[in-house]
C-alpha positions as CSV (number, residue, x, y, z in Angstrom):
1,X,141.6,139.4,-23.9
2,X,138.1,138.2,-23.1
3,X,135.2,139.9,-22.4
4,X,131.7,138.7,-21.1
5,X,130.2,141.6,-21.0
6,X,128.0,142.8,-23.9
7,X,126.5,139.5,-24.5
8,X,122.8,141.5,-24.7
9,X,123.6,143.3,-28.0
10,X,123.7,140.1,-29.6
11,X,119.9,137.6,-30.0
12,X,120.6,134.3,-28.9
13,X,117.3,133.3,-29.9
14,X,118.1,132.3,-33.6
15,X,122.1,132.7,-33.8
16,X,122.2,130.9,-37.8
17,X,119.2,133.7,-38.7
18,X,121.2,136.3,-37.5
19,X,124.9,135.4,-37.2
20,X,127.0,138.6,-37.6
21,X,129.8,138.6,-40.8
22,X,134.0,138.1,-39.5
23,X,134.1,141.8,-40.9
24,X,131.0,143.3,-39.0
25,X,132.6,141.6,-35.7
26,X,136.1,143.2,-35.9
27,X,134.6,146.5,-36.8
28,X,132.4,146.3,-33.6
29,X,135.4,145.5,-32.0
30,X,137.4,148.0,-33.4
31,X,134.8,151.3,-32.0
32,X,135.7,149.3,-28.5
33,X,132.9,146.1,-28.4
34,X,135.5,143.4,-26.8
35,X,132.5,140.7,-26.8
36,X,133.0,140.8,-30.4
37,X,136.6,139.8,-30.6
38,X,135.5,136.7,-27.9
39,X,133.1,135.7,-30.8
40,X,135.9,136.0,-33.8
41,X,138.2,133.8,-31.2
42,X,135.3,131.2,-30.8
43,X,135.2,131.6,-34.5
44,X,138.9,131.2,-35.9
45,X,140.7,129.0,-32.7
46,X,140.4,125.6,-33.7
47,X,140.3,126.5,-37.5
48,X,142.9,128.0,-36.9
49,X,145.2,125.5,-34.8
50,X,144.3,123.0,-37.3
51,X,145.7,125.3,-39.7
52,X,149.0,125.4,-37.5
53,X,148.9,122.2,-36.4
54,X,149.1,120.4,-39.9
55,X,151.6,123.3,-40.3
56,X,154.2,122.8,-37.6
57,X,153.0,118.5,-36.6
58,X,153.8,120.2,-32.6
59,X,150.5,120.6,-31.1
60,X,151.9,123.1,-28.2
61,X,153.4,125.1,-30.5
62,X,150.3,125.3,-32.8
63,X,149.0,126.4,-29.4
64,X,151.2,129.0,-28.6
65,X,151.2,130.1,-32.2
66,X,147.7,130.5,-32.0
67,X,147.5,132.4,-28.5
68,X,150.4,134.7,-30.7
69,X,147.6,135.7,-33.7
70,X,144.8,136.0,-31.2
71,X,147.3,138.9,-29.3
72,X,148.5,140.4,-32.7
73,X,144.7,140.8,-33.8
74,X,143.8,142.2,-30.4
75,X,147.0,144.5,-30.4
76,X,146.5,145.7,-34.0
77,X,142.8,145.7,-34.1
78,X,143.5,148.5,-36.1
79,X,145.2,147.7,-39.1
80,X,142.4,145.1,-40.5
81,X,140.8,147.6,-43.4
82,X,137.8,146.1,-45.3
83,X,139.8,146.1,-48.0
84,X,140.7,142.2,-47.4
85,X,138.6,138.8,-45.9
86,X,139.0,139.1,-42.2
87,X,140.2,135.5,-43.0
88,X,142.9,135.9,-45.4
89,X,144.1,138.8,-42.6
90,X,144.2,136.3,-39.6
91,X,144.9,133.6,-42.1
92,X,148.3,135.5,-43.1
93,X,149.2,136.7,-39.8
94,X,148.8,132.5,-38.4
95,X,150.7,131.6,-41.2
96,X,153.6,133.8,-41.0
97,X,154.2,133.3,-37.4
98,X,154.1,129.1,-38.1
99,X,157.1,129.9,-41.1
100,X,158.5,132.2,-38.9
101,X,158.7,128.8,-35.9
102,X,159.6,126.9,-38.8
103,X,162.8,128.5,-40.3
104,X,163.9,128.4,-36.4
105,X,164.2,124.8,-36.1
106,X,165.0,124.6,-39.9
107,X,168.0,122.7,-39.1
108,X,166.5,120.2,-37.1
109,X,165.1,118.7,-39.9
110,X,165.7,117.1,-43.8
111,X,163.0,117.1,-46.3
112,X,163.5,114.3,-49.1
113,X,162.4,115.6,-52.1
114,X,160.7,113.0,-54.8
115,X,159.2,113.3,-58.4
116,X,156.6,115.0,-60.0
117,X,153.5,114.7,-61.9
118,X,150.2,116.9,-62.1
119,X,147.1,115.8,-60.2
120,X,143.9,117.8,-59.3
121,X,143.2,114.5,-56.7
122,X,142.0,115.9,-53.1
123,X,143.8,114.2,-50.3
124,X,141.1,112.9,-48.5
125,X,141.9,112.9,-43.9
126,X,140.6,110.7,-42.1
127,X,137.3,111.8,-40.2
128,X,137.4,111.8,-36.8
129,X,134.3,110.6,-35.8
130,X,134.4,107.6,-37.4
131,X,132.6,104.0,-35.2
132,X,135.0,102.6,-32.2
133,X,136.3,99.6,-33.7
134,X,138.1,101.8,-36.6
135,X,139.5,104.4,-33.9
136,X,142.9,102.6,-33.9
137,X,143.5,102.7,-37.2
138,X,142.1,106.0,-37.5
139,X,144.6,107.4,-35.3
140,X,147.2,105.4,-37.0
141,X,145.9,106.8,-40.5
142,X,145.7,110.3,-39.2
143,X,149.4,109.8,-38.1
144,X,151.0,108.8,-41.1
145,X,148.6,111.3,-43.2
146,X,150.5,113.6,-40.9
147,X,154.0,112.4,-41.4
148,X,154.3,112.7,-44.9
149,X,152.4,116.3,-45.0
150,X,155.2,117.2,-42.1
151,X,158.1,116.2,-44.5
152,X,156.4,118.4,-48.1
153,X,158.5,121.7,-48.2
154,X,157.1,124.7,-46.4
155,X,155.4,126.0,-49.4
156,X,154.1,122.8,-50.4
157,X,152.9,122.3,-47.1
158,X,151.2,125.7,-46.8
159,X,149.1,125.5,-49.6
160,X,147.7,122.1,-49.5
161,X,147.2,122.6,-45.3
162,X,144.8,125.6,-46.4
163,X,143.7,124.1,-49.8
164,X,142.8,120.3,-48.8
165,X,142.6,120.9,-45.0
166,X,141.0,124.7,-44.3
167,X,139.2,124.5,-48.0
168,X,140.3,127.8,-49.0
169,X,139.5,128.6,-53.0
170,X,142.8,129.2,-55.1
171,X,142.2,132.8,-54.7
172,X,142.1,132.9,-51.0
173,X,145.1,131.0,-50.5
174,X,146.6,133.5,-52.7
175,X,145.8,136.4,-51.2
176,X,146.8,134.8,-48.0
177,X,150.8,133.6,-48.8
178,X,151.3,136.6,-51.9
179,X,152.2,134.4,-54.7
180,X,150.5,134.8,-57.9
181,X,146.9,132.3,-58.4
182,X,149.6,129.8,-61.1
183,X,152.0,129.7,-58.3
184,X,149.4,128.6,-55.9
185,X,147.8,126.1,-58.2
186,X,150.7,124.8,-59.4
187,X,152.1,123.9,-55.4
188,X,148.8,122.2,-54.8
189,X,149.4,120.5,-57.8
190,X,152.7,118.9,-56.7
191,X,152.0,118.7,-52.5
192,X,149.5,116.7,-53.6
193,X,151.3,114.3,-55.6
194,X,153.9,114.1,-53.5
195,X,151.7,113.0,-50.6
196,X,149.7,110.8,-52.8
197,X,153.5,109.2,-53.7
198,X,154.5,108.9,-49.8
199,X,151.1,107.6,-48.8
200,X,150.2,105.0,-51.5
201,X,150.6,101.9,-49.1
202,X,147.6,102.8,-47.8
203,X,145.5,103.2,-51.0
204,X,147.2,100.2,-51.8
205,X,145.6,98.8,-48.5
206,X,142.3,100.2,-49.3
207,X,142.2,98.2,-52.5
208,X,143.4,94.6,-50.7
209,X,140.3,95.2,-48.3
210,X,137.9,96.3,-51.0
211,X,139.2,92.7,-52.9
């Protein structure tokens, strides 16, 4: 599903100044420009992999789902209409595939649900480009955060990843998962609180180190 032929159509001198939008690329792909599809894959492969991996907690399954997502975009390119952002469309496809996979293995996992209170504080994920001496602690911390995300019910897990990991607006998330805006905000707040409760020991460690 890749093509190397039409690169001359896209100026390389000042890519940042002449970067085509997602919607322009999918329109070109719909007209038969396979290289435009390659650019979309390059643009979305890593963000989608991060999204699906955070949602499922399994890298191999996440890679398979991202591959299937691009296959469906390739096969169903003419179903996209520019009434919604391309990012909304492709994340909807990936999210639906991830939820299907989650339902298939639902029997193997049991999620515990704790108390909740509203909060607007973002959950900060560790920077992967840290100093070498902090690398081991960073990896451990990231695994603990991922485990806490995995323990969220899927409806909370999906919105917290889209909001605090992927950076989508509440309105965009509402379009992607097709629930009302107020419901999205409520789920994000409840997911943040549960993560803060489950990871409170990490925040305590940070306080101890700073004193």
